[in-house]
Residue, then its C-alpha position, 0 to 999 in steps of 0.5 A: m650397698t655400702e664400699t665394705s660391701a662391695l670390696v669383699a672378694p669372691e670365694p676363690q674360683t680359677n675357670i674365670h677369665l676376666v676381661i675389664i676395658s676403659g680407656m680414653s672417650g673414642s678410642g675404641k671402646s664399643v670396637a674392642l668389646h664387640a670383638l670379645e662378645d664375638a669371641g664368646y664373652y659375655c659383655v657389659d657395657n658401662l657396669p658401675p665400679e662398685l657393682l663389680l664384685p657382686f655382679i662376678e658372684v652372680e655370674k659364679t652362678h650361672d657358670s659363666d667362664k669368660i665375662a668382659i666388662a666395659m667401664d669409663v669415666r661415666s662412673a668418674n666417682s667409683l672409679p678409683l674402687i678398680p684398682v681395688q677390685i682387681n686386687a680383690l679378683r685375684h685374690g678370690g682365684v679370677h684372671v683378671t685382664p685389664l685393657f686400657l686403650d688409648a689414643s692421641d689428642e689430636t687424634l681423640v678431637r678429630r673423632f668426636s668433630e666427625t662423628r658430633r659425638k659430645h665428650p663425657l666430661t665437656k660443658v654443657s655450652t661453650h663458647d670454644q667447643v674445642h678447647d673445651l673437648r681438649d680439656a675434657i680429655a685431660q680431665e678423664r687422663q688424670l681420671l683414668a691414670a691409675y688404672r692405664e698403669m695396671a693395664e695393657v694398653i693398646d694404642t688405636t691413634m692409627s688402628r681401623p677397627a678391624q686392626l683392633r679387633t685383631q690386636i685384642k683376639q691376640l692378646l687374648a690367645v695367649q697363654h695368661s701364665q706368662l709374660t707376654l712380649v709385643f713387638e712392635s714395628f713403626a714409623f717416627k713420621r707418623g709418631v711413637p706408640t702410646d703403648a710401648d714400654y721401651v723405644f728404640d730408634v734404628r733410624m741411624l742405620p743403612n736405609p734399604h729405601y735407598e737400594p736399587g729395586m728395594r724402595e717398594l719392598t719391606g723387611r720381610d721380603a727375601l732382598v731387604i733381609d738379605f741386605l741387612q744382614q750384610q750389615p754389621a751395624v744392623t747387627l749390633m743393633r740387634q744384639h743390643i737390643r736381645d741383650f737388653l731384654n735378656h737381662w731384665l725381662p726375668e726382673l718385669s716377669n718376676d714383678h709380675r708384669s703382663y706384657v711387654t711392648v717394645a716398639v723399634g721405629c725408623t723413618g718409614g716403619q717399612h724395612r730397618s723397624v721391620f726386619l729387627v721386629e721380625q728377627l727378634y721376635k724368632d730371637f724370643k719366641d722359643d722362651w717367652v710368650c710373643i707377639k708381633r706387630h707392623r703398625e704401618m704395613e698394618s694400617a696402609 
């Protein structure tokens, strides 16, 4: 098969929803693929990119309407084809959702060390396996950079398998024709989410952690909500974030962005950031497709 024949777009077809999963080795692609299989998708693991368009042509004759394909760095030589092929599929009427699973380098190193699996880009033998693994991860990031730029990024650094399955199902449940706005609370002490498009630091706001009876509560509890709603600085922060998003979301939508992740962080990811994510979700849910996540609460 020649590269030219592989890039021939399929005939217009509007009922196929294709999810393409890629990402860092050790980031949870197998878990994501299993979640899609549970959701009724016909799943294929490690399909070479040059076979993508011919495969979709075959599946059209089988009346398949939900397909999920995992591609990874094992197809390194043909990875540059993926963005081109996604454009060809979209021009052919296929709805394509590209997903990229990511995690911090430290997390990936730990996962490979715990499972004693070999990274696909590591050398056959080396005197310094950790150094070799870190080099492989860096090389993998370079190879997948172009795909990451066009995909919805899911950070699995803090996620358990059950959480990742929930995130996948949430993303698939939203309307595909609109921009989806994801609000996520997090704790700075555990790192900034790698999937964030915008990060707002709210650690300067009054902290319910130091108020009597609030330490063990969260930003979804009435006592904390009442306290934060009485703080002018909190109200102003909410207004500033809301004004910023109201100004730029139409521009992002016009630029054909599918997902925008807004991360709000405080010290512990329990009070202020949770409260603001809940309030911002209410502010935008009537005008945009919205998802809310609380990283630290879900990973507890």
